[in-house]
N, C-alpha and C positions, 0 to 999 in steps of 0.2 A: 504494500500500500504506500502511495507517495507520502513523504514526510510532511508536506504541507497539509494534507488531509488530517493526519493525526494531530498536528498542533492546532488545527482548526477545531477539532473535536474537543480538545482540552479548553480552548478559549470559549467555545460555545457552552461548555459545561458550567463555567463560572456564572453564566447568565440564567441558569435554571434553578428551580427550587430543589430542595433535597429529594423529594419524591421523583421528580423528572430526572435528576442526576442518577438516582438509583436505577431507574429504568434504562437509562442510557448505558450505565455500567453493565447491566445484565445483557443488553444486546451486544456490547463489545466483547463480553466474556463468551457469549454464544458464537460470535464470529471467530474468536481466537480458538476456541475448542474445535470448531468445525475445520479450521485451517490445519489443525494438528491431527485430523482424522477421526475425531469423536463425532458421534451424533449428538445433537443438542435439542432439548425440548423444554418448553416453558409450561408449567402447570396452569390451568385455567383458574383465574381469580387470585385472591391473596390469602387463602385459607391455610396454606402450608407454611412450615418454618423454613423451607428451602425455596430458592428462587428458580433454579434451573436443574434439570436432570441431564446428565451426560451419560453416554453409553459407548463402550468399546466391546465389540463382539456380543457376548451374552451378559456382560457385567454392567450394572447401572449404578450411578452414584448421585446422591442428592447434594447440591452445592448451594450454599448461601453466599451471595455476592455482596460485598461492601466496597465502598470507594471513598477516596479523599481527593480533594483538589490539589493540595500541596502542603508543604510544611508551614507551621506557624513561624513567623519571623523570629521569635525568641527561642525556638526549639531546633535541635539538630536531628530530630526524628519525626516519623510519621505516626499518627495514632488512628486506628480504626476501631470503632466500637464493636464489641463482640456480643452485643445483645440486640434485641429487636428495636427497630427505629420508631416504634409506636408509643414511646414513653415507658415501655416495660423495661425492667432491669433484669429480666430472666435471660440468662446466657443460653447459648445453644448447647445441646448435648449430642453425643454420638447416636442416641436413639432417634434424633430428629434430622440430623444432617451427617454427611460423610466428610465433607470438606468445607472450609471457609476460604473463599477467594477474595483477596484484597487488591483493589486496583488503584493505582496512583495516576490520575488523569494527566498531570503536568509532565510526567515522565513516560507515559504509556507503558507502565510496568506492572506486572502481576506478581503477587505472592499467594501461594496456595498452601494452606495448612490442614492437616488431618484434624477432624473434630476431636479426637482424643487428646490432641495437644492444647486445644483452647478450652477444654472442658472446665478447668478449675478457675 
């Protein structure tokens, strides 16, 4: 994908509200997973704790997608919330998701963590 398209996506994301940014991150994740040979699917509605299902052969994984625009000017690290964005403080468990994928818009960079790593 041309570099100007990716930087345009990051710039456009700054003009979106948090729900719209989350939806854009989910689409970008699905595009990335597809480019790596996975099948990607979005569940209907917002009733599940995962955002995307990816599949390779006969194995399916539930993925929760989170995103961040960039670093806070006073911090040297990124922070992605590992609980639901609806005001709930309930963290995700391996019974609900298999992976948490964190996307950094400004850098077009993904981090993917197994749910067992973020459980506590």
